[in-house]
C-alpha positions in Angstrom: 125.2 42.0 76.2 124.9 45.1 78.4 122.2 45.8 80.9 120.9 48.6 78.8 120.5 46.2 75.9 118.4 43.9 78.0 116.1 46.8 78.7 117.3 48.1 82.0 120.3 50.3 83.0 121.4 52.6 85.8 119.3 55.4 84.4 116.1 53.6 84.8 117.1 52.0 88.1 118.0 55.4 89.6 114.7 56.8 88.3 112.6 54.1 90.1 114.7 54.1 93.3 114.5 57.9 93.5 110.8 58.0 92.9 110.3 55.3 95.5 112.1 57.4 98.1 110.0 60.4 97.0 106.7 58.5 97.3 107.6 57.2 100.8 108.5 60.8 101.9 105.1 62.1 100.8 103.4 59.7 103.2 103.8 62.5 105.8 101.1 64.4 103.9 98.6 61.7 105.0 100.0 61.1 108.4 102.4 58.2 107.6 106.0 58.8 108.6 107.6 56.2 106.4 111.1 57.7 106.3 111.6 59.1 109.8 113.9 56.2 110.7 116.6 57.5 108.2 119.8 58.5 110.0 121.0 62.1 110.2 124.5 63.3 111.1 124.9 66.5 113.1 128.0 68.5 113.9 129.4 67.1 117.1 132.1 67.2 119.8 130.7 64.1 121.5 130.5 61.2 119.0 127.6 59.7 120.9 125.5 62.8 119.8 126.5 62.7 116.1 123.7 60.4 114.9 119.9 60.6 115.3 116.8 59.5 113.4 115.4 62.1 110.9 112.0 62.2 112.8 111.3 62.5 116.5 108.7 59.8 116.0 111.5 57.3 115.8 113.6 58.7 118.7 113.4 55.3 120.3 115.8 53.9 117.7 118.6 56.2 118.8 121.4 57.1 116.5 123.0 53.7 116.1 119.6 52.1 115.5 118.7 54.6 112.8 122.1 54.0 111.2 121.5 50.2 111.2 118.0 50.7 109.8 119.2 53.0 107.1 122.0 50.5 106.1 119.7 47.5 106.0 117.1 49.4 103.9 119.6 50.6 101.4 121.3 47.3 101.3 118.1 45.5 100.4 117.0 48.1 97.7 120.5 48.5 96.1 121.1 44.8 96.1 117.8 44.2 94.4 118.8 46.9 91.9 122.1 45.2 91.3 120.4 41.9 90.6 118.2 43.7 88.0 121.5 44.9 86.4 122.7 41.3 86.4 125.4 41.8 89.0 126.3 39.1 91.5 124.0 39.7 94.5 126.4 38.4 97.2 129.4 40.3 95.8 127.4 43.4 95.5 126.1 43.1 99.1 129.6 42.8 100.5 130.9 45.6 98.3 128.0 47.9 99.2 128.5 47.2 102.9 132.1 48.5 102.6 131.1 51.5 100.5 128.3 52.5 102.9 130.4 51.9 106.0 133.5 53.8 104.8 131.4 56.6 103.3 129.4 57.1 106.5 132.5 57.0 108.7 134.0 59.7 106.5 130.8 61.8 106.9 130.9 61.5 110.7 134.6 62.5 110.7 133.8 65.5 108.5 131.1 66.6 110.9 133.4 67.0 113.9 132.9 70.5 115.3 136.6 71.3 114.9 136.1 70.8 111.2 132.5 71.7 110.5 131.4 74.5 113.0 131.1 77.7 111.1 129.7 80.6 113.1 130.8 82.2 116.4 127.6 81.0 118.0 128.4 77.4 117.0 131.9 77.7 118.4 130.5 79.0 121.6 127.8 76.3 121.8 130.4 73.5 121.3 132.9 75.2 123.7 135.7 75.2 121.2 138.0 78.1 120.3 138.7 77.3 116.6 137.3 75.4 113.6 138.3 74.8 110.0 134.7 76.2 109.2 134.1 73.7 106.4 130.6 72.7 107.5 129.7 69.1 107.7 130.0 68.9 103.9 133.7 68.4 104.7 132.6 64.7 105.1 132.4 64.6 101.3 136.0 65.7 100.9 137.1 63.1 103.5 135.1 60.4 101.6 136.8 61.5 98.3 140.2 61.3 99.9 139.5 57.9 101.4 138.3 56.7 98.0 141.5 58.0 96.3 143.6 56.2 98.9 141.9 52.9 98.3 141.7 53.3 94.5 145.4 54.0 94.2 147.1 52.3 97.2 144.8 49.4 98.1 144.1 47.9 94.6 143.0 44.5 96.1 140.3 46.1 98.3 139.3 48.4 95.4 138.9 45.3 93.2 136.8 43.5 95.8 134.3 46.3 96.2 134.3 47.5 92.6 130.9 46.0 91.8 129.4 48.4 94.3 131.5 51.4 93.3 128.8 53.1 91.1 129.1 56.9 91.3 126.8 57.5 88.4 124.0 55.3 90.0 124.3 57.0 93.4 124.3 60.5 92.1 121.4 59.9 89.7 119.3 58.6 92.6 120.3 61.7 94.6 119.3 64.0 91.7 115.8 62.5 91.5 115.4 63.0 95.2 116.9 66.5 94.9 114.1 67.5 92.5 111.5 67.4 95.3 113.7 69.4 97.7 114.3 72.0 95.0 110.5 72.1 94.2 109.8 73.0 97.8 112.6 75.6 97.7 111.3 77.1 94.4 107.8 77.4 95.8 109.0 79.9 98.3 110.3 82.3 95.7 108.7 81.4 92.4 109.9 84.4 90.5 113.5 83.9 91.4 113.3 80.1 90.6 111.8 80.9 87.2 114.6 83.3 86.5 117.2 80.8 87.5 115.8 78.2 85.1 115.7 80.6 82.1 119.2 81.8 82.8 120.5 78.2 83.3 119.1 77.2 79.9 120.7 80.2 78.2 124.0 79.5 79.9 124.3 75.9 78.8 123.4 76.7 75.2 126.3 79.1 75.2 128.5 76.4 76.7 127.5 73.9 74.1 128.2 76.3 71.2 131.5 77.4 72.5 133.1 74.6 74.5 132.6 71.7 72.1 133.7 73.4 69.0 136.9 74.8 70.5 137.9 71.5 72.1 137.3 69.6 68.9 139.3 72.1 66.9 142.2 71.9 69.4 142.2 68.1 69.4 142.1 67.9 65.7 144.3 70.8 64.5 146.8 71.2 67.3 147.2 67.7 68.5 146.4 65.7 65.4 143.8 63.4 67.0 141.5 61.3 64.8 137.8 62.1 64.6 137.1 58.9 66.6 139.1 60.3 69.6 138.4 64.1 69.1 134.6 63.9 69.2 134.2 61.9 72.5 137.0 63.9 74.1 135.3 67.2 73.1 132.0 65.9 74.6 133.6 64.6 77.7 135.5 67.8 78.4 132.9 70.3 77.3 129.5 68.9 78.0 128.8 66.4 80.8 131.8 64.1 81.3 131.3 60.4 81.3 127.7 60.3 80.0 128.4 62.6 77.1 131.6 60.8 76.2 129.8 57.4 76.1 126.9 58.8 74.2 129.1 60.5 71.6 131.3 57.4 71.2 128.2 55.3 70.6 126.8 57.9 68.1 129.9 57.9 66.0 130.5 54.1 66.4 133.9 54.5 68.1 135.8 51.5 69.5 135.0 50.6 73.1 138.4 51.7 74.3 137.7 55.3 73.4 134.9 56.1 75.9 136.7 54.0 78.6 139.9 56.1 78.4 138.1 59.4 78.0 135.8 58.6 81.0 138.9 57.8 83.1 140.3 61.2 82.2 137.1 63.0 83.0 136.9 61.4 86.5 140.5 62.3 87.3 140.1 65.9 86.3 136.7 66.2 88.0 138.4 65.1 91.2 141.0 67.8 90.9 138.3 70.4 90.2 136.2 69.2 93.1 139.1 69.6 95.5 140.0 73.1 94.3 137.2 75.1 92.7 134.8 75.3 95.8 137.6 77.0 97.8 138.4 79.4 94.9 134.8 80.3 94.8 134.7 80.9 98.5 137.7 83.1 98.3 136.8 85.2 95.3 133.0 84.8 94.6 131.4 84.9 98.1 129.9 88.3 97.1 128.3 86.6 94.0 126.9 83.3 95.3 124.8 82.4 92.3 127.7 83.1 89.9 129.8 80.7 92.0 127.1 78.0 91.9 126.5 78.3 88.1 130.3 78.1 87.6 130.4 74.7 89.3 127.7 73.5 86.9 129.5 74.8 83.8 133.1 73.9 84.8 133.0 70.6 86.7 132.3 67.5 84.6 130.2 64.5 85.6 127.0 64.9 87.5 128.4 63.6 90.7 131.4 66.0 90.9 129.4 68.9 89.7 126.6 68.5 92.2 129.1 67.7 94.9 131.0 70.9 94.0 127.8 72.9 94.2 127.0 71.5 97.6 130.5 72.3 98.9 130.5 75.7 97.4 127.2 76.6 98.9 128.4 75.5 102.4 131.6 77.4 102.1 130.0 80.6 100.7 127.2 80.5 103.2 129.8 80.1 106.0 131.7 83.2 104.7 128.5 85.2 104.5 127.5 84.2 108.0 130.9 85.4 109.3 130.0 88.8 107.9 126.5 88.8 109.4 124.8 87.8 106.1 122.4 84.9 106.3 121.3 83.3 103.0 118.7 80.5 102.8 120.3 77.2 102.1 119.4 75.3 98.9 119.4 78.1 96.4 123.0 77.8 95.3 122.7 74.0 95.0 119.5 74.6 93.0 121.5 76.8 90.6 124.2 74.2 90.1 121.6 71.5 89.6 119.6 73.6 87.1 122.6 74.2 84.9 123.7 70.6 85.1 120.2 69.1 84.4 119.8 71.3 81.3 123.2 70.0 80.1 122.1 66.4 80.7 118.8 67.0 78.9 120.6 68.0 75.7 122.9 64.9 75.7 120.5 62.8 73.7 119.9 65.6 71.2 123.6 66.3 70.8 124.4 62.6 70.3 121.7 62.4 67.6 123.2 65.5 65.8 126.6 63.9 65.8 125.3 60.6 64.7 123.5 62.3 61.8 126.7 64.2 60.8 128.8 61.0 60.9 126.3 58.9 59.0 125.5 61.4 56.3 128.8 63.3 55.9 131.8 61.4 57.3 130.8 57.7 56.9 128.1 58.3 54.3 128.9 55.0 52.5 128.1 52.7 55.4 124.3 52.8 54.9 123.8 53.1 58.7 121.7 56.2 59.3 120.9 57.9 62.5 117.3 57.4 63.7 115.2 60.1 65.5 114.4 57.4 68.1 118.1 57.6 69.2 117.3 60.9 70.9 115.0 59.0 73.3 117.4 56.1 73.6 120.2 58.4 74.7 118.1 60.8 76.8 119.1 60.5 80.5 116.0 58.9 82.0 116.8 59.9 85.6 116.1 63.5 84.4 112.4 62.5 84.1 112.4 61.7 87.8 114.0 65.0 88.7 111.4 66.9 86.6 108.6 64.8 88.0 109.5 65.3 91.7 110.2 69.0 91.2 106.9 69.7 89.5 104.9 67.5 91.9 106.2 69.3 95.0 105.9 72.7 93.3 102.3 72.0 92.4 101.4 70.7 95.8 103.1 73.7 97.5 101.4 76.3 95.3 98.0 74.5 95.2 97.7 73.8 98.9 99.8 76.3 100.9 98.5 74.9 104.1 100.5 71.7 103.4 103.8 73.6 103.1 105.1 72.7 106.6 104.4 69.0 106.0 105.9 69.1 102.5 109.0 70.7 103.9 109.3 68.0 106.6 108.8 65.3 104.0 111.4 66.6 101.6 113.7 67.1 104.6 113.5 63.4 105.4 114.1 62.4 101.8 117.0 64.9 101.7 118.6 62.9 104.5 118.9 60.0 102.1 120.0 62.3 99.3 123.0 63.2 101.5 123.9 59.6 102.0 123.9 59.0 98.3 126.0 62.1 97.9 128.7 60.9 100.3 128.8 57.5 98.6 129.2 59.2 95.3 132.3 61.1 96.6 133.8 57.9 97.9 133.0 56.0 94.7 134.5 58.8 92.5 137.7 58.5 94.5 137.9 54.7 94.2 137.5 55.0 90.4 140.3 57.5 90.1 143.1 55.1 89.4 146.1 57.2 88.4 148.1 54.1 87.6 145.6 53.1 84.9 146.1 56.4 83.1 149.8 55.9 83.0 149.4 52.4 81.7 147.1 53.6 78.9 149.8 56.1 77.8 147.3 58.9 77.3 149.6 61.8 78.0 148.5 63.6 74.8 144.8 63.3 75.7 145.5 64.6 79.2 147.5 67.5 77.7 144.5 68.4 75.6 142.2 68.2 78.6 144.5 70.3 80.8 144.9 72.9 78.0 141.2 73.1 77.4 140.2 73.1 81.0 142.7 75.7 82.3 143.1 77.5 79.0 139.5 78.5 78.4 136.7 76.3 79.8 137.1 77.5 83.4 137.3 81.1 82.3 134.6 81.0 79.7 132.3 79.2 82.2 133.0 81.9 84.7 132.3 84.7 82.2 129.0 83.0 81.2 128.1 82.6 84.9 128.7 86.3 85.4 126.8 87.2 82.3 123.6 85.4 83.4 123.8 85.3 87.2 125.6 88.4 88.4 123.7 90.3 91.0 121.3 87.4 91.9 121.3 86.5 95.5 119.7 83.7 97.5 116.7 84.8 99.6 117.6 85.8 103.2 117.1 83.1 105.7 
């Protein structure tokens, strides 16, 4: 029996953990700094200066003390969550320790000034003559590469920490926290934020109508796949990766091997996109930052890879703009990627119900097993409720009590420090799960060919065209 069948799953767990972080952050509004001990990583040349607590109120902890406090707090919360999911507590604790330690070391490495410093002023401040100018988001790439190395060349280590390698859980917690940060961002420019949401909704409707139908047609007519394989593959490639593939497979009553194989493919291709697309966006779309951000949401599958790509793209594009004397406010590009991706997630439940209805009334009509409207709720990603709740709560507080805006910004800044940690663990976990050998063993060359053809043949370019159609000319506010 699955955890979901027992009434709890990663969706609900991520919702409650994210809301817990959000509630603690809001303590600042009443004078209680409950998250100031969270560790932050700054760009550095002296490793001793890389770490510091999020709040000066906890300066006595120092960087190492803040790191230890953050680790212990997350270890306690995530292990309790693992127990709720019926995982072995001791094994999870050991695995999580490794995941946290490696991920954070990667983030520190990626924050080295020779990698992360972006502007001439920063180079001068650190006394260095050159930098890769990748910002400290480069730590995400380092974590991804470390995960790939472990997943493919250290299988014993990967197996030992597998219980704590949960990219979907980590990114969903991060998305719930992200809602509050984006709420504070939206309050600054409400008109622009409203426009982004409407355009994001229109963009994903276009994507659903175009992507899914084309991929399904190609899989069935050109490659001769059965409906059982074609439908989950179409959802995985065209909608939202792993979640959509699993929901679709359940809707059409596919065998368990189908979503497992499709999910593996999705993760592998998402890693490839994550390593390439942000740099393409920086090279060719720096003059259209919102187009670049929307493209990440439409082109990169899985929540983790898409949001990670959005964060990297924002850092790279803002770095390019700064080099030209243009200063955009951070957060708006990531908000665009998140908006597109969240709308895609919202429709997963509806789409799964539509497919279940078609299968039970048209394709397998003789089985007597009919789709139920309640399945829309059952398949709806519950963590989206947390994202919406934190976004609306912060937006309402910011607009209703403008005098609290500085405290709200500080509170969401502390919560955002934890969001960054969940992000970097997501990158590492995605890498560990990307086992290329497993794909070879499964013999899924034909499925991979369909994915490659669909992705490089039209999804990337249709997504780019849709992004231009709805987001061209929009710019983030000036910093």
